[in-house]
Every structure is written in C-alpha cells, then in structure tokens.
C-alpha angles and dihedrals in degrees: 000000000000114000127198124238094261092054092049091049092049091049091053090047091055090048088056092053099259112141101205138007131193135184129219137155125272091240118126114292124236128256098045090132091047090053091050091052092045091052092043091054090056093242091134091069111202096344094113090155088076088074093064121099136001097292095179095051115076092182088064085073096042112012095198094049116130101166133045116201116198119199128194125202115190126219130195119262118226116262089241140018137253101045125165092245120041114242097249091057096050090093143046117309105285091210089074099033096048093041092054091053092046092049088055090049091047089055089052090053092053090051090050091052112026116213091024119118136210143197125205120217124190112172095293098084122068107266133129094236099176091053088048091049093051092049090048090055100250094126137291139283104260132209087269087063087242126117110261114207113199093229103028100034111207094331101104136102119213138218134171141212121204111209130189091214119090117237127177107264123237122241112272121252119264123227109251100173093106113168094336115125102167094124092052092049092047097055105112095211104031092250087144091066094168137003110292090005127109132177106205091198089071097038117110091212090057092046095050099038112026106021113090099190130070122302104253112252092235090066101038098094090046087060090072110178093333117121104164119029132331129251098186097114093039093053092046093058109102094210121099132072125247092279090077084090092054127085118253116232094247100041111040118179117253108231092213090062100036094051101032116127124219089252091055093045092050091052093047094046091050101042108026110010097155095046094046100041110012091097094051137064087256088080087074091076092055123219097285094047094049094047090049092054095041090055091053091047090051090052091051094047096078085219102138088187087077093058096091091050093048092046091064089068092061086085096045117137090234112081092207092053089051091051093050089049090052090052092048094050092048088055092049090049089052090052090060095040091238134103105226100158133064110210098172093109095050112093118225121241111258 
C-alpha cells in the first residue's frame, strides 16, 4: 500500500521511540503578547533567560523553515506523589536522549526531500513549544499551563524539528479541560492562581530547580518530601490512559532514582553529586540547591531516623545549608514532640 510522506515520517518517528508526532507551519506561534505580559509582571521569577530570543517566531531559528514538526516522548509517572525526585527527572537527561532521536529523524527528512534542511530544537533554543504542540495537534495547553496529551496526560517531553520543506499541517488540538479545576486545587502553594495562569515565584518546581537562593520559609512545609520538582498538578489531571504508569521506549525510568530514599539522596548529593546526578535533569539544581531542598524534605518527612544525617550539615561550610539543616531538625524535633537540638549558636542565612 502506498503511504504518504507524513505517514512514513510518523512510522520512522515511532521506530526511534517517539510516541507522537504532529505537523504545523513555521508561521509565528500564538501567545507572544501573553508571554511579554507574564515576563513584565515578574511572574517568571529569576528565569531571565526566558526574555532572550523571538520565542514565538520559528523562522527566527531557521529563516527558510516552512514546517515545524513537534514530537512527544512519554515518561512514566511515579506511582505516588509527592516523591523526592519529580517523575520527568527520574531518567537520563532528556535533552540528550530526545535530541539524538530527533537528529535521526531530521536526517530521515533530508533523505525524503533532498536539498531540504532542518534544525532540531530541544528546550534549549527560544521556542514556545507548548503552543507549537497544540497547533500541531498533540493536545492542548491545560489550566495547569502544561500540555495535556489525550492519551499521556501531562507526562510528555517535547522536541521540535524545523524543516524547509512544506507539509500539510495537522489540525490543532482542542481544549478539553471544560469545568475541571483539579490541577488548580492540587497546587500546594497556589502558584496556579487562576485557570491558565501560573506564578513561577510560588511554584515548587521553580523553587527546587531554577531558584538559586533559599526556599522561602512560608513555602517550606508545602514542599513536603519533594526535593526536585513537583508533580502535584500533573498527577491531578484526569487525562491519560493506564499506560501513564508505564515507561516510554525512549525515556525509561532509572531504578536508582525512582526508588531512592531521602537518606540515600542526601548521601549521594553530599558525597558524589556529579556521579549520581550529572547524567540526569537533577544536575540542573546544582549540588547546593539539591542539598538545600533535600534537607527541607527530610524535615518534612517526620522520619526521625534522618536526624543524625541532617545534623551533620549543621557544620557545613555553606551558611545557607546550615540554616536549612537547622530548620529541618526543628521540624523533626516537632514531629517527636521534643526539643533535642539547640540552634541558638547557628547564624541564619541573610
């Protein structure tokens, strides 16, 4: 049976481990003005890099581009939430894994259409990828501000290929959130302060991944036992079939991250951060940031067995690490109803 170019491309994408693929034009993407207002209001926190580049204009990355392919690779959600490491980070760094698959697919495109050219984009180049994914028919931007795929829910990672060859675009995704507000209600800090609105400054993922300073005290208990990222709104979304608990072919879960305890993670972060996390998205937080969040998670765990391990950080060279350890031990003392530690001599971080 004769198959068209889009079917051949999708077949090759599946062979490479990509779970879905959509096609749209390289014309400017929607929501450029919304992004400008969001940044102008300071709701991006310290993520100043979001202001760089024309994120709504794919042709700014490849001027001759006529088609934008958007690929989705699914990953398994954790069986419960919260977990110390968010589900997307419990595997090898998707920037490399997804880029390798898309580079293979880009080579296939250039074989399909000789003298055409491509450019692969995986998160690191300025492009509104959720807007691109919705316009390419992979789902819709939900009230959580995440892409919602009808089969995989919010548990996908995205990458794009710009192509100088014109292909008929797919129909855009249609918003199916309706009156549901489960993601908004699930947010531990109210960062989703309205449907389709998110204030990164109150988001636990932002605080534990992007933010380099201390986690504000007002949000520390909301962190629970999370130390890198937060899956609360993803888990709350009712979309996604049973396979959301199954590994995708391209992004298998690493057992050492899925099953790691707070005690194990504290030891790894302290003694061998690069070896334990340098191959994963967790490296983004850097050693100091991960230790800071792990200490808070330990304090929230009510596991008094962690007290001795946390206590070792009271003498850390980093004043902020010492202060987070002090806070964690005070929480663990409160869990037992006793005050076992005297923190009066430990200065607070400024």
